[in-house]
N, C-alpha and C positions, 0 to 999 in steps of 0.2 A: 371534488377531486382531478391529480393528477394520474395524467394518463401512464399505463404501464413501458418506459426505460429500457430494464433493468433489462437485459437477455439473457437465455434462459443460461446459455451454454456458449462458451470463446470456447474458438481451438486456434490455434496455435500448430507445428510442429513436431512441437515434441508437451503443450502443453494443455488443460484446460481450465479456463478459471471457470465457475459457476457461483454464485448468488450461495452462503452461509444458510447453514441449520441450527435448529437445536440441534440435531443431530452429531452436528460436527463438536461441539463442547469438550468432548470427551477423546475425540479425536485430536485436539488443537493445544489441546492445556498441555499432554507430555511438552509436545512442539513447542510449543512458545515459555515453556517454562524455562530460560536458557538464557542467563544473563549475558551473555555475548548480546544473543539479539534482543533483548530490552532495551541494553542500553545507548544501543544505537535510533533507538525509534524513542518521539513522544510520549506516545500514549500508553506504551506498554509498561505496566509495572511489573518489578520486580521481586518475588513470589509470583508468578503466576497461577491462578488451580482451573478448574472447573469451574465455579463458581466465576470466577473474571471473565469466562469464555462465557458464561450462561448468561451476564449478562451485556458485554459486548454481541452477543449473539439478537440477544432484545433488547438491544440500540439498533442494533443495523435494521431492524422490522420496523421502525420509526422515521429511516431515513427517507424524504424527498426525492424518490426516483425518477422521479423528469426533469432531476439536477446535481445529482449525486450516487453512486454507488463502492459496492465492497465483493470482491466477489474471494471464493477458495482458490485456490493454487494450489494444481494437483496434475502428478507425472501422467497419462495417458493411458497406464497401469494404473490408476488409482489411487497411487498414493500421493498422500499427502504432503506441502513443503512450504510452505508459504500461502501470501496474500497480496490485493492487490487494491484497492482505490480510488477513486476522485471524490473527491470533494469541496464542500464550501466551506474557506478555512476566512483568514483578513486577504479583503483586497476582490475586487475582480473579476479574475481569475479563477475556476475549480484551482485544488492544487494533487499532484498525485505522492503516492506511497506508496510503499512493502512493507515486506520483508519474508524472508525466504529461509528455512531450516539450514544453522548450520554445515548439516551434513551434504547439505546442496549446494555449499558456497564456492564459486569459482567454474561453475559449467554452466555458463549463459541461461538459468532460469531467469533472473531477478529483471536480466536486461530484456529478453523475449517476453517475461510477462507483460513490465514500466507500457513497452513498446505497443502490448497486444492493447490494455489503459489507455494509451494515448489516446490512439486510434480511434475503441469502442468510445470516447470519450465526443471524439468532433464531432465521430456518426451522432453518439444519443443527446448532447448536449447544444451541436451547433456550435462550437466558441471556436475562436479562431487563437489562443492562445492559453495555455499549461503553465503553472511553475511548480517547481519542488526548491524541497531545500534537503541538503543534509550536513546532518553536525561534523565538522573540522577536524576532527581527527576518526573524519569514517571515508576514507580518501573514494574505497573500492566502490561505496553509492555516489560519491564524485565523478566515477569510468562509466559508471552502467545509465545514468543517466545521461550525460555527453554522449553515450549508442546508440540513445534512444534521440540524440537530436536538441536537449536543454543546451542552453547555453550559460552562465554567470554572468548575473545581472551588476556582481558586485558591493551587494552590499551583502549584510551575514548583524542577523536577528540572533537579537540573546532568548532560545524557546528552554521553556520543560523540560528533562526527561525525568521520567514518571521512579523510570528503574532507579536514574543516578542521583537523584531527588534533591539534582539543582541545574540552571538554566546551563546552559552550552551555549558558541558559539554554530553558523550555521548558517551557510554560505549557498544563498536565491538564489535560483536558475531559473528559465524561463524558456520557453515550446514557443511557437509559431509557427503558424499555420501556413 
């Protein structure tokens, strides 16, 4: 059995990050059922309903929290606005990913949450590097990752977007401690 490394709560200046609970399914489904959010991710289908959210929450309970973790992103006032995580993927280093509700785009929340998860991953896993990627058509996500200290590797991978039902060019980035 692994030791529990997912912190119950990570606080930033404006946000609270916490592990998802089954009760979050009904809160998250209407927020993420937005084609503009889903098409910017690899794993979020569209449409997205409560059953999808419940399946997501069930998968999170099976993660090896000594090696990966997902957090709900809330404002300090308790409004659920997104999710962020660090997960094992292809390659040697954990990969971070995130999404933020469209009503909150352009407010710096993605950068704040991604920076917090980057720092958490270093503390929790002791890693010296993280990877991330963004679809080439999502320049805003690239800017978020640059603000978090990620650098482009020059590699472009084809990755499936469930919402689009097709592969898309994904610009890979790395962060080095």
